[in-house]
C-alpha positions in Angstrom: 31.7 26.7 -38.1 35.5 26.8 -38.1 37.2 28.8 -40.8 39.6 25.9 -41.5 36.8 23.3 -41.9 37.0 21.9 -38.3 34.0 21.4 -36.0 31.9 24.4 -35.0 33.2 26.4 -32.1 31.4 28.4 -29.3 29.9 31.9 -29.7 30.6 34.3 -26.9 28.4 37.3 -26.5 29.5 40.1 -24.1 26.9 42.6 -23.0 27.8 46.0 -21.4 25.0 47.9 -19.6 25.4 51.6 -19.4 24.7 53.2 -16.1 21.3 55.0 -16.0 21.3 58.8 -15.2 18.6 58.4 -12.4 18.5 54.8 -11.3 21.0 52.2 -9.9 19.9 48.6 -10.4 20.4 45.9 -7.8 18.9 42.6 -9.2 15.2 43.5 -9.9 15.2 46.5 -7.6 15.8 50.1 -8.7 17.3 52.8 -6.4 17.2 56.5 -7.0 18.2 59.5 -4.9 15.9 62.6 -4.5 17.4 65.8 -3.1 15.1 68.0 -1.0 15.8 71.1 1.1 15.5 71.5 4.9 12.1 73.0 4.7 10.7 70.2 2.6 12.2 67.6 5.0 10.7 69.4 8.0 7.3 70.2 6.6 6.8 67.4 4.2 6.4 67.6 0.4 5.5 65.7 -2.7 7.9 64.8 -5.5 7.3 63.2 -8.9 9.4 60.1 -9.6 9.7 58.8 -13.1 8.7 55.1 -13.3 8.1 52.6 -16.2 4.4 53.6 -16.1 5.1 57.4 -16.1 5.6 59.9 -13.3 4.4 58.8 -9.9 3.8 61.3 -7.0 5.6 60.3 -3.8 4.6 61.8 -0.5 7.5 62.7 1.7 6.2 63.0 5.3 7.1 65.9 7.6 10.1 65.3 9.8 11.9 63.2 7.2 15.5 62.6 8.2 18.5 62.4 5.8 19.0 58.9 4.5 15.3 58.0 4.8 14.3 55.3 2.2 10.8 55.1 0.7 9.8 51.8 -1.0 7.5 51.7 -3.9 6.4 48.1 -4.2 6.3 46.5 -7.7 7.8 49.6 -9.5 11.2 48.0 -10.3 12.4 45.8 -13.1 10.1 43.0 -14.5 11.2 39.5 -13.5 12.5 37.3 -16.4 10.5 34.1 -16.8 8.4 34.9 -13.7 5.6 37.1 -12.7 5.9 40.3 -10.7 8.5 43.0 -10.6 11.2 44.3 -8.2 10.7 47.4 -6.1 11.8 51.0 -6.5 13.6 52.6 -3.5 13.6 56.3 -3.2 16.5 57.5 -1.0 16.0 61.0 0.5 19.0 63.4 0.5 18.5 66.6 2.5 20.5 69.5 1.2 21.7 72.1 3.6 22.2 75.5 1.9 25.8 76.6 1.6 25.3 80.2 0.7 22.2 82.0 2.0 20.6 85.3 1.3 20.2 87.7 4.2 16.5 86.8 4.5 17.3 83.1 4.6 19.9 83.6 7.3 17.6 85.7 9.4 14.9 83.0 9.2 17.4 80.3 10.2 18.6 82.4 13.1 15.0 82.7 14.3 14.5 79.0 14.0 17.8 78.3 15.9 16.4 80.3 18.8 13.1 78.4 18.9 14.4 74.8 18.4 16.3 73.0 21.1 19.8 71.9 20.1 20.7 68.3 20.1 21.1 67.1 23.6 19.4 70.1 25.1 16.3 69.8 27.2 13.0 69.8 25.2 9.4 68.8 25.9 10.6 65.1 26.1 13.2 65.9 28.7 16.2 65.9 26.4 19.1 63.5 26.4 19.6 63.4 30.1 15.9 63.1 30.8 15.8 60.0 28.5 18.8 58.5 30.3 17.3 59.2 33.7 13.9 57.6 32.7 
């Protein structure tokens, strides 16, 4: 009611949602970023992701590229006045070491000698072989 005896007015409620430390929300979907190292990306690994039901182990396949997104269906936010839930998207971020120990550097140098560089010829014929085919 009005303080001066007039008709009742409107009530405005303003909500502010704090950003979550792990997740970004987009509608009913949740997004999180998981950092892994080069070896984990190349060889594959498993990581535990916290969900509403507890930690869930997510398998990251070998050969995972930076920016890969893994979708966990139905692990997002529950839908209001409806059934089901949104999805949880796990975005893979591959970290390249900045400082390396002597042993790490030696191993990366060996790997550099074995792996073909981008655009160089490999078993698939390289960039020029693909263009030619």
